[in-house]
C-alpha angles and dihedrals in degrees: 000000000000091000091054090052092048092052097038095055097057091038092058091049091050091047091052092048092048090048091051091049091050092050091047092049092049092048094051104271134286107300094173090066090066090058094053093044089051090047092051091049091050091052093048091051092045093243125147107275100203097036099086138028126242107278093216101051102013089231119142119238108251126173128202099028096247118077090206092058111043122175119233114235104230101171140010128177140156118247104187106301093342129090117221112207121185118193133190102227096186143016088262092074114127107186 
């Protein structure tokens, strides 16, 4: 029974991921990913994140997802090939 549980858990995760990929491919891809990749590149090159739109999709970079509640970027730094972004999500932030 334990072996069934160990195999079933990862199998469900893989099935969900494959299903999401199939839906994304059928719907025309994942255009929002271009925006976040462009945003990450802008941060790594110390460019203004909200100044321009993504050149591939034309979408603006917005984070969080609600224009009425924007997060304040309080820190960004490169860690190897990864960008670390820290945001203040509320007025209670104490950096």
